[in-house]
C-alpha positions in Angstrom: 105.6 -46.5 91.5 103.1 -47.8 88.9 104.0 -48.0 85.2 101.1 -45.3 84.6 102.5 -43.0 87.4 103.1 -40.3 84.7 99.6 -40.5 83.4 98.4 -40.0 86.9 100.8 -37.0 87.4 99.8 -35.4 84.1 96.0 -35.8 84.9 96.6 -34.3 88.3 98.2 -31.3 86.9 95.6 -30.7 84.1 92.5 -31.4 86.2 91.5 -34.4 84.1 89.7 -37.4 85.3 91.1 -40.8 84.7 89.5 -44.3 84.2 91.0 -46.5 86.9 91.2 -50.2 86.6 92.2 -51.7 90.1 92.1 -54.9 92.2 89.6 -54.4 95.2 90.6 -56.6 98.0 87.1 -56.0 99.4 85.3 -57.3 96.4 88.1 -59.8 95.3 87.9 -58.6 91.8 89.1 -56.1 89.3 86.9 -52.8 89.2 86.8 -50.0 86.9 86.0 -46.4 88.3 86.1 -42.9 86.9 88.2 -41.0 89.2 90.0 -37.6 89.8 93.7 -38.0 90.6 94.4 -36.3 94.1 97.8 -37.2 95.4 100.7 -39.6 95.6 102.2 -40.5 98.9 101.6 -42.2 102.2 98.3 -42.2 103.7 97.8 -40.4 107.0 95.4 -42.8 108.1 96.9 -46.1 107.4 99.4 -48.0 109.7 101.4 -49.0 106.4 103.0 -45.7 105.5 104.0 -46.9 101.7 103.3 -44.5 99.0 100.1 -45.0 97.5 97.7 -43.4 94.9 94.8 -41.3 96.2 91.8 -40.8 94.0 88.4 -39.1 94.2 86.0 -42.1 93.1 83.2 -40.5 91.4 81.4 -44.0 91.1 81.7 -44.7 94.9 78.8 -46.4 96.6 79.8 -45.4 99.9 79.7 -42.0 101.7 83.6 -41.7 101.4 84.9 -41.0 97.9 88.5 -41.1 98.6 90.0 -44.2 97.2 93.8 -44.9 98.3 95.6 -47.8 96.5 99.2 -49.4 96.7 100.7 -49.5 93.2 100.4 -53.2 93.2 96.6 -53.0 93.3 96.5 -50.7 90.2 95.9 -52.4 86.7 95.6 -49.4 84.7 95.1 -45.5 84.8 94.0 -44.2 81.5 93.4 -40.5 80.8 90.1 -38.9 79.8 89.3 -35.7 78.2 87.0 -34.7 81.0 88.1 -32.0 83.5 87.3 -31.8 87.2 87.0 -28.9 89.6 89.2 -29.4 92.6 86.9 -27.3 94.8 84.3 -30.0 94.3 86.5 -32.6 95.9 88.7 -31.0 98.4 86.7 -30.9 101.6 89.4 -30.6 104.0 92.1 -27.9 104.9 95.2 -28.3 102.6 97.1 -26.1 105.2 96.7 -28.5 107.9 96.9 -31.6 105.7 99.2 -30.6 102.7 99.6 -32.5 99.4 102.5 -34.6 98.9 102.7 -33.5 95.0 103.0 -29.9 94.5 100.2 -28.4 92.1 98.5 -25.2 91.0 95.0 -25.9 92.1 94.3 -22.3 93.2 92.8 -22.1 96.6 93.0 -25.8 96.9 96.6 -26.1 96.5 
């Protein structure tokens, strides 16, 4: 787990965005993004099943806004005062693909 794990969890439960600083392997640099914390656990798509942080990247320049990072890639997770609406980012069935971290996001739980 990253040292800012509790910041991530608190923001997830409060539906608050975070400012994420992370090392991008693709860019070879540290990037900063505004994100919604989504989950913490293994990626269902990755071969490496290590736990990772999953974010909704509002600043993404690609079609996919899901950003999944191993703890070692994260430099900092800082809280913001801005709220997000889970219904605006959950685009799949949480019944068939449930969360690892329990939460009360209404129909998106």
